[in-house]
N, CA, C and O of each residue as an XYZ file, in Angstrom:
740
protein
N       9.500    -16.339     10.467
C       8.983    -16.006      9.224
C       9.991    -15.137      8.385
O      10.567    -14.160      8.865
N      10.153    -15.565      7.117
C      11.141    -14.821      6.327
C      10.407    -14.234      5.085
O       9.290    -14.607      4.726
N      11.101    -13.340      4.510
C      10.573    -12.618      3.316
C      10.305    -13.657      2.152
O       9.246    -13.608      1.527
N      11.247    -14.569      1.879
C      11.125    -15.435      0.813
C       9.838    -16.296      0.931
O       9.149    -16.587     -0.047
N       9.567    -16.679      2.198
C       8.383    -17.658      2.434
C       7.004    -16.957      1.963
O       6.145    -17.565      1.325
N       6.907    -15.719      2.321
C       5.659    -14.950      1.915
C       5.723    -14.594      0.502
O       4.699    -14.700     -0.173
N       6.912    -14.145     -0.071
C       6.964    -13.546     -1.346
C       7.421    -14.427     -2.421
O       7.672    -13.986     -3.543
N       7.548    -15.794     -2.074
C       7.925    -16.728     -3.174
C       6.791    -16.975     -4.026
O       6.987    -17.284     -5.201
N       5.529    -16.864     -3.521
C       4.335    -16.883     -4.350
C       3.308    -16.140     -3.563
O       2.574    -16.667     -2.727
N       3.309    -14.835     -3.901
C       2.378    -13.908     -3.204
C       0.915    -14.438     -3.159
O       0.258    -14.696     -4.168
N       0.468    -14.573     -1.855
C      -0.815    -15.173     -1.734
C      -1.960    -14.176     -2.223
O      -1.846    -12.952     -2.163
N      -3.043    -14.831     -2.699
C      -4.191    -14.080     -3.048
C      -5.033    -13.793     -1.754
O      -5.449    -14.738     -1.083
N      -5.268    -12.580     -1.425
C      -6.187    -12.289     -0.260
C      -7.611    -11.800     -0.748
O      -7.761    -11.369     -1.891
N      -8.518    -11.873      0.046
C      -9.920    -11.497     -0.289
C     -10.676    -10.817      0.727
O     -10.639    -11.279      1.868
N     -11.373     -9.762      0.480
C     -12.215     -9.105      1.396
C     -13.617     -9.217      0.886
O     -13.864     -9.881     -0.121
N     -14.533     -8.587      1.555
C     -15.901     -8.562      1.048
C     -16.088     -7.948     -0.442
O     -16.906     -8.417     -1.233
N     -15.304     -6.928     -0.717
C     -15.426     -6.313     -2.067
C     -14.185     -6.331     -2.944
O     -14.205     -5.912     -4.101
N     -13.100     -6.833     -2.351
C     -11.829     -6.696     -3.073
C     -11.102     -8.035     -3.109
O     -11.288     -8.900     -2.253
N     -10.276     -8.167     -4.125
C      -9.343     -9.273     -4.279
C      -7.885     -8.557     -4.300
O      -7.613     -7.592     -5.014
N      -7.061     -9.143     -3.464
C      -5.624     -8.694     -3.487
C      -4.816     -9.781     -4.100
O      -4.770    -10.909     -3.609
N      -4.123     -9.400     -5.278
C      -3.428    -10.398     -6.114
C      -2.236     -9.784     -6.713
O      -1.985     -8.588     -6.560
N      -1.537    -10.541     -7.358
C      -0.285    -10.060     -8.040
C      -0.736     -9.026     -9.141
O      -1.756     -9.159     -9.817
N       0.092     -8.052     -9.226
C      -0.013     -7.140    -10.393
C       0.433     -7.792    -11.631
O       1.449     -8.487    -11.633
N      -0.327     -7.588    -12.758
C       0.029     -8.214    -13.998
C       0.222     -7.064    -15.141
O      -0.122     -5.898    -14.946
N       0.791     -7.509    -16.312
C       0.938     -6.573    -17.394
C      -0.529     -6.163    -17.834
O      -0.678     -5.070    -18.380
N      -1.548     -6.938    -17.634
C      -2.929     -6.568    -17.990
C      -3.396     -5.326    -17.206
O      -4.260     -4.604    -17.702
N      -2.889     -5.062    -16.067
C      -3.164     -3.891    -15.241
C      -2.565     -2.558    -15.487
O      -2.746     -1.573    -14.772
N      -1.781     -2.611    -16.640
C      -1.040     -1.343    -16.982
C      -1.953     -0.208    -17.303
O      -1.712      0.914    -16.856
N      -3.015     -0.450    -18.076
C      -3.918      0.561    -18.547
C      -4.747      1.162    -17.264
O      -4.881      2.376    -17.110
N      -5.228      0.298    -16.462
C      -5.998      0.788    -15.265
C      -5.007      1.537    -14.374
O      -5.338      2.614    -13.877
N      -3.786      0.996    -14.153
C      -2.854      1.695    -13.209
C      -2.551      3.024    -13.795
O      -2.509      4.000    -13.046
N      -2.311      3.161    -15.216
C      -2.023      4.395    -15.746
C      -3.158      5.499    -15.507
O      -2.902      6.693    -15.353
N      -4.371      4.981    -15.496
C      -5.544      5.854    -15.195
C      -5.424      6.638    -13.978
O      -5.698      7.838    -13.943
N      -4.985      5.918    -12.907
C      -4.894      6.575    -11.538
C      -3.474      7.167    -11.468
O      -3.287      8.286    -10.988
N      -2.453      6.386    -11.962
C      -1.121      6.882    -11.759
C      -0.786      8.176    -12.490
O       0.155      8.886    -12.137
N      -1.534      8.446    -13.458
C      -1.340      9.753    -14.074
C      -2.314     10.926    -13.596
O      -2.423     11.978    -14.226
N      -2.922     10.676    -12.566
C      -3.841     11.646    -11.966
C      -3.046     12.397    -10.864
O      -2.672     11.829     -9.838
N      -2.819     13.650    -11.122
C      -2.015     14.424    -10.086
C      -2.689     14.431     -8.709
O      -1.986     14.442     -7.698
N      -4.026     14.423     -8.633
C      -4.645     14.365     -7.307
C      -4.276     13.027     -6.498
O      -4.072     13.010     -5.284
N      -4.226     12.020     -7.261
C      -3.886     10.692     -6.677
C      -2.496     10.620     -6.257
O      -2.191     10.042     -5.214
N      -1.595     11.201     -7.048
C      -0.159     11.132     -6.772
C       0.379     12.223     -5.865
O       1.580     12.251     -5.594
N      -0.484     13.137     -5.380
C      -0.059     14.328     -4.670
C       0.743     13.964     -3.464
O       1.776     14.586     -3.218
N       0.325     12.984     -2.692
C       0.922     12.733     -1.407
C       1.841     11.463     -1.427
O       2.363     11.082     -0.379
N       2.024     10.868     -2.498
C       2.885      9.641     -2.562
C       4.272      9.987     -2.893
O       4.587     11.114     -3.277
N       5.153      8.961     -2.734
C       6.642      9.241     -2.929
C       6.944      9.299     -4.503
O       7.891      9.976     -4.902
N       6.181      8.629     -5.337
C       6.416      8.529     -6.592
C       5.844      9.715     -7.500
O       4.874     10.349     -7.086
N       6.421     10.021     -8.718
C       5.947     11.088     -9.493
C       4.802     10.619    -10.358
O       4.703      9.456    -10.750
N       3.902     11.625    -10.650
C       2.782     11.325    -11.498
C       3.272     10.687    -12.772
O       4.250     11.173    -13.339
N       2.643      9.604    -13.270
C       3.006      9.004    -14.535
C       2.636      9.869    -15.651
O       1.462     10.187    -15.841
N       3.705     10.305    -16.481
C       3.563     11.217    -17.559
C       3.100     10.465    -18.773
O       2.376     11.017    -19.601
N       3.489      9.239    -18.900
C       3.168      8.413    -20.168
C       2.960      7.047    -19.660
O       3.334      6.693    -18.542
N       2.330      6.256    -20.542
C       2.010      4.848    -20.224
C       3.328      4.061    -20.105
O       3.346      2.960    -19.554
N       4.433      4.633    -20.625
C       5.704      3.955    -20.466
C       6.234      4.002    -19.001
O       6.986      3.143    -18.542
N       5.804      5.015    -18.352
C       6.101      5.197    -16.975
C       5.470      4.088    -16.057
O       6.067      3.540    -15.130
N       4.214      3.842    -16.437
C       3.463      2.750    -15.746
C       3.962      1.352    -16.123
O       4.050      0.450    -15.289
N       4.298      1.205    -17.461
C       4.902     -0.082    -17.902
C       6.250     -0.339    -17.069
O       6.539     -1.468    -16.673
N       6.987      0.692    -16.851
C       8.244      0.615    -16.124
C       8.092      0.212    -14.692
O       8.904     -0.520    -14.126
N       7.035      0.707    -14.130
C       6.733      0.382    -12.697
C       6.260     -1.125    -12.590
O       6.627     -1.875    -11.687
N       5.415     -1.476    -13.600
C       4.845     -2.923    -13.552
C       6.114     -3.806    -13.844
O       6.245     -4.832    -13.177
N       6.962     -3.515    -14.694
C       8.161     -4.390    -14.895
C       9.019     -4.486    -13.529
O       9.513     -5.552    -13.161
N       9.143     -3.365    -12.864
C       9.825     -3.324    -11.504
C       9.187     -4.335    -10.696
O       9.874     -5.217    -10.181
N       7.737     -4.282    -10.510
C       7.007     -5.108     -9.669
C       7.166     -6.515     -9.970
O       7.383     -7.315     -9.059
N       7.066     -6.909    -11.283
C       7.214     -8.255    -11.762
C       8.605     -8.799    -11.479
O       8.735     -9.994    -11.216
N       9.618     -8.008    -11.519
C      10.984     -8.377    -11.227
C      11.048     -8.715     -9.602
O      11.664     -9.675     -9.141
N      10.410     -7.895     -8.938
C      10.337     -8.177     -7.441
C       9.705     -9.552     -7.214
O      10.260    -10.360     -6.470
N       8.592     -9.828     -7.817
C       7.966    -11.125     -7.647
C       8.853    -12.216     -7.986
O       8.938    -13.208     -7.262
N       9.590    -12.066     -9.168
C      10.481    -13.144     -9.659
C      11.594    -13.304     -8.702
O      12.116    -14.416     -8.623
N      12.015    -12.353     -7.978
C      13.217    -12.334     -7.099
C      12.839    -12.618     -5.615
O      13.695    -12.654     -4.731
N      11.491    -12.822     -5.385
C      11.002    -13.147     -4.074
C      11.206    -12.046     -3.159
O      11.558    -12.306     -2.008
N      11.035    -10.883     -3.513
C      11.227     -9.674     -2.684
C       9.943     -9.039     -2.268
O       8.909     -9.314     -2.876
N       9.951     -8.193     -1.252
C       8.807     -7.509     -0.803
C       8.164     -6.769     -1.928
O       8.856     -5.988     -2.582
N       6.950     -6.935     -2.204
C       6.259     -6.333     -3.441
C       4.816     -6.176     -3.194
O       4.264     -6.749     -2.255
N       4.172     -5.378     -4.056
C       2.783     -4.976     -3.741
C       1.801     -6.024     -4.234
O       2.050     -6.829     -5.132
N       0.685     -5.938     -3.575
C      -0.602     -6.614     -4.117
C      -1.331     -5.717     -4.946
O      -1.441     -4.542     -4.596
N      -1.869     -6.148     -6.059
C      -2.867     -5.309     -6.767
C      -4.218     -5.392     -6.180
O      -4.579     -6.470     -5.707
N      -5.008     -4.361     -6.159
C      -6.276     -4.317     -5.659
C      -7.346     -4.373     -6.835
O      -7.405     -3.501     -7.702
N      -8.165     -5.454     -6.787
C      -9.166     -5.615     -7.837
C     -10.529     -5.576     -7.176
O     -10.836     -6.326     -6.250
N     -11.367     -4.616     -7.727
C     -12.686     -4.408     -7.262
C     -13.607     -5.579     -7.811
O     -13.752     -5.760     -9.020
N     -14.188     -6.322     -6.893
C     -14.851     -7.546     -7.360
C     -16.122     -7.102     -8.229
O     -16.440     -7.773     -9.211
N     -16.766     -6.086     -7.896
C     -18.033     -5.694     -8.641
C     -17.899     -5.559    -10.203
O     -18.786     -5.898    -10.986
N     -16.663     -5.014    -10.569
C     -16.450     -4.869    -11.983
C     -15.201     -5.454    -12.589
O     -14.927     -5.372    -13.786
N     -14.443     -6.068    -11.648
C     -13.102     -6.637    -12.099
C     -11.966     -5.678    -12.423
O     -10.934     -6.084    -12.957
N     -12.163     -4.390    -12.094
C     -11.229     -3.338    -12.343
C     -10.050     -3.404    -11.436
O     -10.245     -3.686    -10.253
N      -8.844     -3.171    -11.873
C      -7.605     -2.979    -11.098
C      -7.655     -1.451    -10.630
O      -7.589     -0.520    -11.434
N      -7.780     -1.286     -9.236
C      -7.986      0.089     -8.751
C      -6.889      0.564     -7.850
O      -6.981      1.662     -7.301
N      -5.859     -0.215     -7.676
C      -4.837      0.393     -6.804
C      -3.783     -0.742     -6.367
O      -3.803     -1.860     -6.880
N      -2.909     -0.381     -5.431
C      -1.899     -1.382     -4.840
C      -1.882     -1.098     -3.323
O      -2.164      0.000     -2.843
N      -1.555     -2.096     -2.672
C      -1.144     -2.093     -1.249
C      -0.071     -2.915     -0.984
O      -0.012     -3.969     -1.616
N       0.876     -2.630     -0.103
C       1.919     -3.423      0.271
C       2.546     -3.136      1.595
O       2.212     -2.169      2.280
N       3.503     -4.035      1.954
C       4.330     -3.694      3.070
C       5.604     -2.972      2.391
O       6.416     -3.612      1.723
N       5.702     -1.685      2.602
C       6.735     -0.990      1.856
C       8.116     -1.353      2.458
O       9.145     -1.239      1.792
N       8.108     -1.779      3.694
C       9.282     -2.410      4.213
C       8.857     -3.435      5.386
O       7.809     -3.325      6.022
N       9.740     -4.362      5.565
C       9.477     -5.394      6.558
C      10.741     -5.728      7.188
O      11.703     -5.993      6.467
N      10.851     -5.747      8.499
C      12.049     -6.153      9.197
C      11.596     -7.409     10.066
O      11.105     -7.296     11.189
N      11.817     -8.616      9.419
C      11.391     -9.895     10.072
C      12.007    -10.008     11.438
O      11.299    -10.390     12.370
N      13.261     -9.710     11.630
C      13.985     -9.855     12.871
C      13.381     -9.067     14.025
O      13.430     -9.484     15.182
N      12.806     -7.907     13.676
C      12.179     -7.050     14.649
C      10.677     -7.211     14.762
O      10.020     -6.684     15.659
N      10.114     -8.054     13.695
C       8.667     -8.381     13.618
C       7.898     -7.054     13.425
O       6.798     -6.920     13.963
N       8.424     -6.095     12.695
C       7.580     -5.010     12.323
C       7.652     -4.749     10.818
O       8.564     -5.162     10.101
N       6.628     -4.041     10.415
C       6.527     -3.654      8.953
C       5.581     -2.473      8.785
O       4.748     -2.167      9.638
N       5.751     -1.858      7.691
C       5.050     -0.674      7.376
C       4.125     -0.848      6.108
O       4.644     -1.420      5.149
N       2.970     -0.473      6.001
C       2.081     -0.622      4.890
C       2.012      0.744      4.220
O       2.163      1.818      4.803
N       1.749      0.559      2.839
C       1.442      1.840      2.045
C       0.480      1.506      0.997
O       0.405      0.331      0.638
N      -0.253      2.382      0.471
C      -1.298      2.089     -0.424
C      -1.596      3.332     -1.375
O      -1.210      4.473     -1.120
N      -2.263      3.006     -2.400
C      -2.798      3.907     -3.304
C      -3.988      3.369     -3.965
O      -4.060      2.171     -4.241
N      -4.999      4.265     -4.254
C      -6.257      3.669     -4.910
C      -6.763      4.810     -5.837
O      -6.589      6.000     -5.576
N      -7.370      4.371     -6.887
C      -8.018      5.235     -7.976
C      -8.914      6.196     -7.264
O      -9.582      5.809     -6.306
N      -8.960      7.451     -7.694
C      -9.796      8.524     -7.219
C     -11.283      8.126     -7.435
O     -12.153      8.501     -6.649
N     -11.552      7.353     -8.528
C     -12.923      6.911     -8.821
C     -13.496      5.984     -7.681
O     -14.700      5.730     -7.638
N     -12.649      5.511     -6.807
C     -13.039      4.663     -5.731
C     -12.830      5.177     -4.339
O     -12.914      4.451     -3.349
N     -12.551      6.467     -4.302
C     -12.414      7.058     -2.916
C     -13.738      7.353     -2.237
O     -14.742      7.573     -2.914
N     -13.757      7.361     -0.972
C     -14.891      7.639     -0.197
C     -15.873      6.481     -0.009
O     -16.974      6.724      0.485
N     -15.543      5.231     -0.374
C     -16.331      4.018     -0.339
C     -15.806      3.109      0.807
O     -16.371      2.034      1.008
N     -14.725      3.504      1.585
C     -14.327      2.627      2.516
C     -13.461      1.476      1.993
O     -13.118      0.578      2.762
N     -13.112      1.481      0.751
C     -12.320      0.437      0.137
C     -10.847      0.408      0.731
O     -10.318     -0.641      1.101
N     -10.300      1.509      0.785
C      -8.862      1.541      1.245
C      -8.782      1.033      2.749
O      -7.835      0.342      3.123
N      -9.785      1.395      3.564
C      -9.798      0.932      4.917
C      -9.960     -0.624      4.946
O      -9.363     -1.306      5.779
N     -10.749     -1.127      4.050
C     -11.138     -2.516      3.954
C      -9.874     -3.240      3.602
O      -9.622     -4.280      4.210
N      -9.050     -2.796      2.678
C      -7.897     -3.482      2.311
C      -6.769     -3.285      3.239
O      -5.939     -4.188      3.342
N      -6.643     -2.140      3.962
C      -5.643     -1.857      5.025
C      -5.802     -2.898      6.103
O      -4.854     -3.566      6.514
N      -7.130     -3.020      6.578
C      -7.430     -3.997      7.598
C      -6.973     -5.414      7.250
O      -6.454     -6.172      8.069
N      -7.203     -5.703      5.997
C      -6.914     -7.150      5.611
C      -5.361     -7.248      5.571
O      -4.843     -8.317      5.894
N      -4.659     -6.289      5.228
C      -3.119     -6.417      5.235
C      -2.575     -6.379      6.675
O      -1.550     -6.991      6.974
N      -3.255     -5.672      7.533
C      -2.879     -5.700      9.016
C      -3.079     -6.993      9.466
O      -2.136     -7.543     10.035
N      -4.238     -7.652      9.307
C      -4.531     -9.020      9.710
C      -3.619     -9.928      9.173
O      -3.172    -10.780      9.940
N      -3.224     -9.918      7.918
C      -2.281    -10.795      7.330
C      -0.927    -10.664      8.015
O      -0.288    -11.666      8.333
N      -0.516     -9.496      8.228
C       0.676     -9.215      9.016
C       0.763     -9.923     10.324
O       1.749    -10.589     10.637
N      -0.225     -9.779     11.038
C      -0.263    -10.348     12.458
C      -0.439    -11.826     12.471
O       0.159    -12.517     13.297
N      -1.302    -12.368     11.514
C      -1.621    -13.843     11.519
C      -0.594    -14.645     10.699
O      -0.259    -15.757     11.106
N      -0.064    -14.125      9.533
C       0.752    -14.894      8.724
C       2.285    -14.520      8.842
O       3.137    -15.373      8.593
N       2.617    -13.266      9.214
C       3.975    -12.874      9.196
C       4.495    -12.800     10.624
O       5.682    -12.520     10.798
N       3.708    -13.026     11.639
C       4.099    -13.057     12.970
C       4.658    -11.668     13.401
O       5.645    -11.582     14.132
N       3.995    -10.595     12.924
C       4.366     -9.252     13.170
C       3.870     -8.868     14.689
O       2.878     -9.421     15.163
N       4.529     -8.004     15.335
C       4.093     -7.443     16.593
C       3.694     -6.035     16.383
O       3.021     -5.473     17.247
N       4.062     -5.405     15.283
C       3.697     -3.995     15.015
C       3.560     -3.736     13.550
O       4.384     -4.162     12.740
N       2.493     -3.022     13.213
C       2.336     -2.643     11.782
C       2.105     -1.091     11.821
O       1.260     -0.595     12.566
N       2.824     -0.418     11.060
C       2.816      1.080     11.082
C       2.564      1.589      9.707
O       2.737      0.844      8.742
N       2.187      2.752      9.575
C       1.854      3.489      8.413
C       2.168      4.990      8.641
O       1.968      5.512      9.737
N       2.685      5.700      7.535
C       2.949      7.176      7.646
C       2.168      7.813      6.511
O       1.874      7.204      5.482
N       1.862      9.032      6.752
C       1.248      9.886      5.691
C       1.614     11.291      5.845
O       1.941     11.747      6.941
N       1.567     12.012      4.741
C       1.838     13.391      4.791
C       0.783     14.026      5.742
O      -0.385     13.638      5.778
N       1.290     15.046      6.520
C       0.434     15.683      7.558
C      -0.896     16.363      6.944
O      -1.898     16.588      7.622
N      -0.773     16.663      5.560
C      -1.886     17.226      4.872
C      -2.822     16.291      4.272
O      -3.878     16.700      3.788
N      -2.467     14.923      4.272
C      -3.275     13.925      3.703
C      -4.260     13.394      4.616
O      -4.072     12.316      5.180
N      -5.369     14.135      4.805
C      -6.366     13.822      5.836
C      -7.129     12.450      5.550
O      -7.488     11.696      6.455
N      -7.316     12.234      4.327
C      -7.963     11.008      3.926
C      -7.145      9.742      4.393
O      -7.687      8.834      5.023
N      -5.898      9.734      4.070
C      -5.063      8.645      4.442
C      -4.937      8.426      5.994
O      -4.911      7.309      6.509
N      -4.861      9.635      6.698
C      -4.907      9.499      8.120
C      -6.180      8.936      8.635
O      -6.097      8.230      9.640
N      -7.290      9.130      8.128
C      -8.560      8.563      8.445
C      -8.654      7.066      8.137
O      -9.274      6.299      8.873
N      -8.033      6.682      7.051
C      -7.874      5.223      6.712
C      -7.131      4.520      7.878
O      -7.574      3.488      8.382
N      -5.967      5.127      8.294
C      -5.213      4.515      9.363
C      -6.000      4.336     10.639
O      -5.992      3.307     11.314
N      -6.683      5.441     10.906
C      -7.573      5.507     12.226
C      -8.650      4.385     12.047
O      -8.833      3.609     12.984
N      -9.361      4.262     10.911
C     -10.439      3.332     10.848
C      -9.845      1.973     10.744
O     -10.558      1.006     11.008
N      -8.577      1.802     10.375
C      -8.009      0.454     10.379
C      -7.548     -0.009     11.781
O      -7.032     -1.112     11.964
N      -7.751      0.836     12.693
C      -7.390      0.602     14.244
C      -6.084      1.037     14.602
O      -5.581      0.597     15.636
N      -5.417      1.911     13.821
C      -4.018      2.414     14.150
C      -4.306      3.701     15.063
O      -5.340      4.370     15.065
N      -3.218      3.882     15.796
C      -3.109      5.064     16.704
C      -2.071      5.985     16.230
O      -1.010      5.570     15.765
N      -2.364      7.247     16.343
C      -1.479      8.347     15.977
C      -0.407      8.381     17.034
O      -0.706      8.540     18.217
N       0.852      8.234     16.623
C       1.973      8.306     17.505
C       2.563      9.653     17.614
O       3.086     10.048     18.656
N       2.477     10.369     16.519
C       3.049     11.777     16.530
C       3.499     12.067     15.135
O       3.324     11.309     14.181
N       4.122     13.287     15.094
C       4.536     13.862     13.844
C       6.107     13.653     13.738
O       6.885     13.874     14.666
N       6.436     13.232     12.578
C       7.844     13.099     12.293
C       8.194     14.353     11.420
O       7.840     14.453     10.246
N       8.846     15.204     12.024
C       9.166     16.539     11.462
C      10.106     16.379     10.228
O      11.131     15.726     10.421
N       9.903     16.858      9.067
C      10.696     16.860      7.940
C      11.117     15.427      7.791
O      12.312     15.178      7.630
N      10.203     14.444      7.833
C      10.435     13.047      7.823
C      10.785     12.472      6.502
O      11.293     11.351      6.467
N      10.550     13.163      5.368
C      10.843     12.593      4.146
C      11.118     13.770      3.237
O      10.546     14.848      3.398
N      12.012     13.547      2.268
C      12.272     14.431      1.243
C      11.684     13.908     -0.059
O      12.128     12.898     -0.605
N      10.693     14.611     -0.532
C       9.941     14.051     -1.703
C       9.439     15.257     -2.565
O       8.862     16.235     -2.089
N       9.714     15.082     -3.832
C       9.218     16.032     -4.827
C       9.806     17.328     -4.559
O       9.142     18.357     -4.692
N      11.120     17.332     -4.158
C      11.829     18.559     -3.980
C      11.770     19.340     -2.631
O      12.394     20.378     -2.407
N      10.978     18.735     -1.807
C      10.880     19.367     -0.388
C      10.849     18.382      0.671
O      10.563     17.205      0.451
N      11.165     18.881      1.928
C      11.010     18.065      3.124
C       9.646     18.202      3.594
O       9.116     19.313      3.632
N       9.002     17.076      3.977
C       7.585     17.116      4.346
C       7.489     16.460      5.746
O       8.275     15.578      6.093
N       6.534     16.906      6.503
C       6.207     16.344      7.818
C       5.187     15.250      7.621
O       4.247     15.387      6.837
N       5.396     14.090      8.388
C       4.616     12.937      8.361
C       3.914     12.600      9.605
O       4.448     12.835     10.689
N       2.737     12.056      9.518
C       2.050     11.514     10.711
C       2.500     10.050     10.783
O       2.545      9.357      9.767
N       2.829      9.591     11.985
C       3.125      8.220     12.174
C       1.944      7.489     12.889
O       1.500      7.946     13.943
N       1.458      6.415     12.351
C       0.347      5.623     13.034
C       0.920      4.190     13.167
O       1.773      3.756     12.393
N       0.371      3.445     14.249
C       0.756      2.083     14.385
C      -0.410      1.318     15.068
O      -1.312      1.879     15.690
N      -0.296     -0.010     14.887
C      -1.145     -0.873     15.614
C      -0.286     -1.998     16.073
O       0.571     -2.467     15.324
N      -0.495     -2.473     17.347
C       0.266     -3.575     17.952
C      -0.661     -4.800     17.888
O      -1.890     -4.733     17.893
N       0.083     -5.948     17.827
C      -0.684     -7.218     17.817
C      -1.680     -7.425     18.861
O      -2.764     -7.944     18.596
N      -1.348     -7.025     20.097
C      -2.241     -7.123     21.182
C      -3.445     -6.113     21.114
O      -4.409     -6.246     21.869
N      -3.368     -5.150     20.236
C      -4.467     -4.172     20.082
C      -5.449     -4.723     18.907
O      -6.585     -4.268     18.774
N      -4.990     -5.606     18.176
C      -5.722     -6.109     16.898
C      -6.836     -6.977     17.320
O      -7.566     -7.498     16.476
């Protein structure tokens, strides 16, 4: 399996309550609503969107990745109201090693409903069934208890703490490393 095969035309995935699809320019306003929320961006690697231009810039970046058949995010659409509520993706993929890492963000308005777990499980399934992965991993800031719970509910096992594993927003942060293996899925 190679990157171009999956990302030449990002497939639409569906769960009970969500549609995973390409991000579009029509999603900018919804993305800005959560991207400009400091509580949502507290534990992610990107800075809080200060203006709608920040969001437009990110969407242009994503559209360019689609165009160039590179690893890129799925937009998360909530079926009940058609709202764009977040993104999920393989933040990196090493096809030769058959491993990848997922990352996600979701609007605060949709926290606590199990939606992030639902979408994380779908991406893990896609990784094992369509990308021939043997390992899917995810990391989160040690203080991000909600994200750690998502990983656990998605069937991942805590492997340990990566001390000062990332330099983000001006400081080194400790990360929790989770993973799930194909035979555990």
